[in-house]
C-alpha positions in Angstrom: -50.2 -52.9 -49.6 -53.0 -50.2 -49.3 -53.2 -47.4 -51.7 -53.9 -44.0 -50.3 -55.6 -41.3 -52.4 -55.7 -37.7 -51.3 -57.1 -34.5 -53.0 -55.3 -32.1 -50.9 -52.7 -30.1 -52.9 -49.9 -27.8 -51.9 -51.4 -25.0 -53.9 -52.4 -24.1 -57.4 -49.4 -23.8 -60.1 -49.5 -20.3 -60.4 -49.0 -20.0 -56.2 -46.2 -22.6 -56.5 -44.3 -20.6 -59.5 -44.7 -17.3 -57.5 -43.0 -19.0 -54.4 -40.2 -20.8 -56.2 -39.5 -18.2 -59.3 -36.9 -16.2 -57.3 -35.0 -19.5 -56.8 -34.5 -20.2 -60.7 -31.1 -18.8 -61.0 -29.7 -19.9 -57.4 -27.3 -22.6 -57.4 -29.1 -25.8 -55.9 -32.4 -24.0 -56.7 -34.7 -27.0 -57.2 -33.6 -28.3 -53.7 -34.3 -24.9 -52.1 -37.7 -24.8 -54.2 -38.8 -28.2 -52.7 -37.9 -27.0 -49.2 -39.7 -23.8 -49.5 -42.8 -25.7 -50.8 -42.5 -28.1 -47.7 -42.0 -25.0 -45.3 -44.9 -23.0 -46.8 -47.4 -25.9 -47.4 -46.3 -28.9 -45.0 -46.2 -31.4 -48.1 -44.9 -31.7 -51.4 -47.6 -33.0 -54.0 -47.7 -33.8 -57.6 -48.4 -30.3 -58.7 -45.3 -29.1 -56.7 -42.9 -31.7 -58.4 -44.3 -30.7 -61.8 -43.9 -27.2 -61.2 -40.4 -27.5 -59.7 -39.6 -29.5 -63.1 -41.0 -26.7 -65.4 -39.5 -23.8 -63.8 -36.0 -25.5 -63.5 -36.4 -27.3 -66.9 -36.0 -30.6 -65.5 -38.0 -33.8 -66.2 -40.7 -34.8 -63.7 -38.5 -38.0 -63.0 -35.6 -35.8 -62.2 -37.5 -33.6 -59.7 -38.7 -36.8 -58.0 -35.3 -38.1 -57.6 -34.0 -34.8 -56.2 -36.9 -35.0 -53.7 -36.1 -38.8 -53.1 -32.8 -38.0 -52.0 -33.6 -35.3 -49.9 -35.9 -37.6 -48.2 -33.4 -40.2 -47.6 -30.7 -38.0 -46.5 -32.9 -36.6 -44.0 -34.8 -39.6 -42.7 -32.2 -42.4 -43.9 -34.8 -44.4 -45.4 -35.2 -45.6 -49.0 -38.1 -43.8 -51.0 -39.9 -45.3 -54.0 -42.2 -43.3 -56.1 -45.3 -45.2 -57.8 
């Protein structure tokens, strides 16, 4: 299996934090935050995952799990983070 590396990102931590901060007290906020990042930037990178984890006081692993479940529900495929 080939490994793909990219230097593109979904924005700086501060930019992402400003985008998702209004969702910090909303029920389902992490899901809404990941969707907002996707809508704004077209993808969700590791900086976005870490920022969501920080804003919502989650572990990075929990943020990845939320993202994985969103993708699996939407596409009906299994997702693995490596």
